[in-house]
Structures are given as structure tokens and as C-alpha cells.
N, C-alpha and C positions, 0 to 999 in steps of 0.2 A: 435593412432589408434585407442586403448581401453580408453582412455580419454574421443575423441573426440567422438562429439554426430552423432549418429547408424542415416545412410543413408536413408531415405525415401520410403517404398518398397510400389510400387504402381501397377498397373497390368499396362500390354501391353495392354490392350484392352479398354484402358483410351484413344489409338487412332481410332478420328472412319475410318479409310480406315480396321485398323488388325483389329478390331468388326465385321465391313462388312465385311471383307475378313471372316473372325473365322461364321456367321453365313451363307456364303456360302455352305461353306464347310457342313457343318451342312445338307443343304438342299442337297450338292451332293449327302453326305458318306447315306443321309437317316434316318438321327438320329433324323434330327427333321423334324417336314413339317408343323405345327401350330401357331401361335402367344403363346398358351401356353405352347409347347414343349419348346419355342427358352424360356421364361420364364423361363423352370426349370431346365433346362441347362444354361444360365446362371447365376442364382441362387446360382446354385454349386458355381462356377470360384471365385478369389477373384478380380475380376472388382462386381459380384454379391454382394460381402458382404460390400466391401469398399462404394455404390452407392447407397444412396436409394429412388434414379428415374431414375434406372440402365434397367424399364418396356419400360420406355417414352422411354430413351436413345435407345434401339437397336427398338420399333418399328419406330421409328425416320427412322431407317439402314434397317431395310425389308420396306420401301416404299421409301429409297432410289433405293435400287435395284430392287423393281417394278419398281423406273422409265425409271431406263438405262437396263428396262431389262432383267439385270441376272437370275433371278427365278419370275413362271405366282404362279397366284394364284388359282384356282379348281374354278369351281362354289359354290353362296349358299345352293346351294340343284340340285343335279342330282337324284333326283330317284321321285318315286310319293312319298312313302314314308314323303320325307324329303318336296313337295310340299306343302302337304297336311298338314305338321306341322306349316310352314309358315306361310299357308296363316290361320289355325285355330288359328290365334294372330292375322289377322288385323280384321276392322268391318267388311269386307263381310263373313269373318267367320263365324264372332260371331253373326252375322242375316242371317244364309240359311246354313237351315240344312242339303238342300241337295247339303251342297262344293264340299263334295270331291266327288259328279259325275262332277257336272259342270265344276268343274279344271281337271278331267280326260276328259269331252268331250275339252276342254282346247287347252291342251296334242293331242291328236288325232289332235286337228286341224291342230298344227303344225306342226306334222310331217307330214301333207299326203302336207302340204302348203314348206313344205323340210326345213322350218325352225330349226330346230330340229330332231338331229337319235337318236334312239335306240341302247345299246349297247346285247351283246347278254347273259348278266346277268343282266339286267334294268337299267343299267343308260342308263341318256340322256347327248346329247352334244350341242354345237352350230353349226351349219353348216355353210359358207363358206358367204349362202344367208341371215342364222339367227344373224351373226353378220354382216352385212355388217347394218341389219335392227336394230340391235342394234346400233350401231356408227350412223346409221344417225337419230335414235331420231324417227321414221316412225313405223308408225301397217306396220301388215306384209302386208294384205292387198294394202296397198303404193307398200310396196317390190314387191312385183310379179308380180304388174301394170311397173311398170320402169324395171324392169327385164327384164319383157317380151315385152317392146317399147326398150328398150336401143341392145333386140334382134335383134330384128326383124327390128329397122329402121339402129342404127349404122353400122351395118357390112356393109349396101351401100357408108356410108361417111355420110359426114357434108355440105349441100351447102355455104361453110363460104360464098361466093359470095352473100349469100341472106338472107336480110334483113329479110325471113320471119320463115326461119330455124333454124339463128343464135337466135331470140329472142324465137321460139319451143324449143330449150334445155336448157332454162331459165325459165316455166313456169310450178310453181309448180301443180303436180302431184291431189292433193286436192281442187283445186280454185272451187272461183260458184261465176258464170255472170250468169248477163239475159243480151242474143243477142238479138240484134237489125237483123232480117236478111232478111230485108232492104236495108242496111248498109254492112252487113258480104256479101251479093249474091254480090253486085255493088264494094268490092275488091276482090272477088275474081273474076270476068270477071277484073278487073283491072291487075292481075298477070302476070309475064311472063310467057311465054309457057314451060318452064321447071319449073317455081317455083308451075304448074297445075301439072303436071304429076308429082313430088313431094305429090300432094298432091293424086293420083290416087295413085301412090304406096301407100299410110295408106288406103285407100275405100273410102274416099271422092271420087269421080267424081260431074260433073255440074245435072244430073238429082236425086242427090239426095241432093243437096240445092232447085232443085225450091221448093221436100217433103216436106221440111223442110219449106221454103218461104211461101208454101202452108198452113202447116199446122201448122208453129208455134209454133212448143217443147218448151220446159223448162227446162231447165239445173237444176234441180234443188237438188238432188244429186248425191255425189265422186261418178269418175266412171261410169257415166251414161252412157248407147248407147242412144242417140236422133238420127242418122244419119246410122249404118250400126253396124251389129253384134261386133265392136270392141270401145275400145276406147278415143271417138275422142273433146274428151271435151277439150285440153290441142291445141287440137289443133285448133280448134272454137276460145279459148281464145288466144293464138298468132297470127294468121290472123285479128282478129281484136283487137293486140295493133298494130298492122303495119303502117296503118296509124298516130304515134305518133310520128317513128322514125325520121320524115324530119324535125316534129315538133320547137318549141322552150316552155321555162320548163314554161314563163308568158301566150302559146296559150295552152298547156294540164292542167294547171291549172285554165284557165279561163275551157275551153272546162269537164274538171270533172266536176268540178267546186267545189274544194276544196283550201282550200286558203296556202298552201305550199303544194310544189312539187319537187321533189333534185333526179338529176338525179345522 
């Protein structure tokens, strides 16, 4: 044994699963909670001394734990000071001397829209509504409109037998179109009684359409009300698409004047 070669002394953390478990222990025991802390701890271990690329391996393991939802990462910025520090490094912050006051106004607006909440110690966190807006990559005003629409309309159920209602559920909220009110009114009159009642629950009556038929309003910006006090653009767009649902792709291509039309 003495004359033979020495056995290799290798850190057990070289096994990725053991390294991941070790990092999870560090987080659970609150010994380390940032990438810098992980690096500092690992650098004192045999694994850190034996591997020059220990930092990149640790980062890979941390990302793997995030993907497996074993750990979570807190916000990049969660206080007004943090917001200001981040914005100051952007072109907007460099070009605007009043960037701090603008940021404060925007934060208050997000609070009013229930996108974020503020704790007693002044830290901000994302609400369920704000998280939904972030995940869907839509602006806060769109998230509020969608949330209101879901609460007001989906509580009544979806009429799966209605082509109009199926189209209505998939029309983007920020769509902008020019409406031919002659065609629109004709299509409304061709709807079944149940579908006309469906429009009625959303605030669109025949008298409203007659008014639009006469005044010819334009849908020029997102979430603009042209029929009643509520958002009706999505309904107008949905009803305008109803005639196409029974047509062939070739007919629709010729009708809308495009080269390719794919369903």
C-alpha cells in the first residue's frame, strides 16, 4: 500500500446532483442567497480549489434549481431607490433630469392599477394581476381591460355553439381596424336572436349600431369606446370576422387582398 500510487482525492461536489443539493442547503439554511455568496462559499471548498471553472458550474446548477422550481429569485429592484439606480443607468435616465419624479409617478400608477403592492417597509412586490401582465407581455392598461372583460363576460359562460363568441374570445385587445358600418349592421341583423342577446349583455344594442351607422365613428386607438361607455372594439372586430368563418381560404385571400392566408 505504501509503495503503490496514492488514491486521487476528489471533491464529492464534482457530482452535479450533490453540488445542487449543497446549494439548496445553503439557501434553505440562509447561509447564502446571492450568486456572490454562493461563489464565496464554494471557493473555500475542495471543489472550488480543484476547479478553475467552479463559478460557471455553480451558475449552471443555480439555474437548474430555478428551472426545477426548487428555489426562486427575488426582484431585480424592489424599492424606490433601486428603481432610481436602475433607471439612472439607462438612456432614459441620462436624457431626463426629472427621471426620478417620472419613475415615482409610474410606480404610483402601477400601485393604483393593482399591478404591484407596497409593504410596510417600503418594498414593492408584483401582484397576481401584475405577474399575469408580465407573463403575457402586455401593458398594464391592456391587462386591466382583459381582466375586466373576463370578470364581466366569462362569468356568464362561453357559447361554444356561437361562431361569434368563439371569435370574440381570441381577438387581441389592441387590434385596430377600419369598420364598414354598412356591413357591420347587416351582419348584426343576420345574427341569431341568442347572439344578439349576447351582444346586448355587452352593452351593444341595435339603437347603438344605428347611431354608428349614421355617424360613422372611427376606431383609431386602443381601448377607444365608440358605441357606449365600455370597450367595444374587440366586439366590433369579432363580429366583422364572423362572415369569413364559413368561407374557404382562397375566398378569404381574394376578399382581403393578401397573397397568403393560413388558417
